[in-house]
C-alpha positions, 0 to 999 in steps of 0.5 A: 510320662507327663500328661499332654497339655492341649489347647482349649476345645474352642481353639482351632486344632489346625496349626498356623500354616508352614512352608510346603516342601518336597521331602525325600521318602527316606527322610520321612518317618511316621510320628510315634503317636500316629494312629494308623496301624501298619498291618491294616495299611496294605498295598490294596488299601492305598492302590487307588491313591497311588494311581491318583498320585501317578496321574495327577500328583499329590494335591494335598500336602501331609503335615510334619515337623522336623525331628531333633536331628534337623533333617528327618521329618516326623509325619503327623498326618498323611500316613496313607499318602506316604504309603501310596507314594512308596507304592507309586514309586515316587521319590518325594512327598509334599509335606507342610512343615510346622513347629508344634508340640505333641499336644497340638499334633494330636489335635491336628491329627484327629481333625484331619482324619475326621475330614478324610478317610476315617480310621476304623473303630478298631484302630481308634480303640487301640490308639485311645487305649495307648494314649491313656495307658502311656499316661498322655491323658489322665483317663478316658474322660480327660482324653475325650474332653481334650480331643472333643470326642464322644465319650460313649462312642470312645468307650465302645471303641475301647471295648474292641481292643480285646480282639486280637489283631490276628483275628481282625486280619483274618476277618478282613479289612477293619474299615468294613467291620460295623462297630455294633457287630464287632462290639458284640463279637468282642463281648462274646469272645471276652466271655469265652476266651478259650474259644479264640483259636476256634474263632480264628480258624473259622474266620480264616476258613470263611475268608478263604471261601470269599465271604465278606467281613460282615458275613464272617462276623455274623457267623462268629457271633452265631458260633459263640452263641452256641455251646462249644463242640464237645471233644472226645473223652480223653480215652475211648476203649472198644471191646468185642466179647469182653476183649479190648480190640482198640483204644483211642487216646486224645492228646493235649494238642488235639491229636489222637493216638490209636492202640490196637492189640496184636491179633486177628482184630488188629489185622482187620482194623489196620486193613480197614484203616488203610482203605479209609486213608486211601479213599481220602487220598483219591 
């Protein structure tokens, strides 16, 4: 893939004004290099904007360009407005139509998102990682120079990309996650990748308890500072007067199998086990 050729930093990232048109929602598609993540653009996230569109209409047009088919409009920015319009049940989206290159579109999108509700640091990291990985820029330094970004901050945002999206969703909204604590979590989990499932389950539990994003991230960081819980040995054998009365074996999936030899002890242990299970059911 050829690298994007962007205008010098001193140039305005805003393209020349174009006509504003009302485009049917089913004729609008999101540009492939758009930086907002669909999984985080929930109905809850755009509900306020949807109510505003219903009451006063769309005050600011989105920015788009015609796709090669000449009918579909590629949305360069205004992804939240599109989601809110759909949620509000509107049929049209006001879009300023311009004729610009991918390079110019990237600059315009960065400038627009900086002025409005900004992206989360996690989304930015994923977006910058993709631009470099797909060869749009020859490394992080070139990306920062072309888009007038702070290289130190971009490096920190890139460090967050090691966190699975599933974990971020379990914690809550990435917009409410401070960069410093999230960066710490990425570093600690990166040093202990085998504890990913443990973190995911803990995040899901805490979220179900109504804890906020900051509290959950602090709890995960604290848990990762501690040594992981020791699992039971693969096999435990219990004896009475030198005779084996029970054997417990841990399976690969974490399940435990209990083997109780026939005899008086079996009847006694099975009876106690049944009583214990009934107590859990009540």
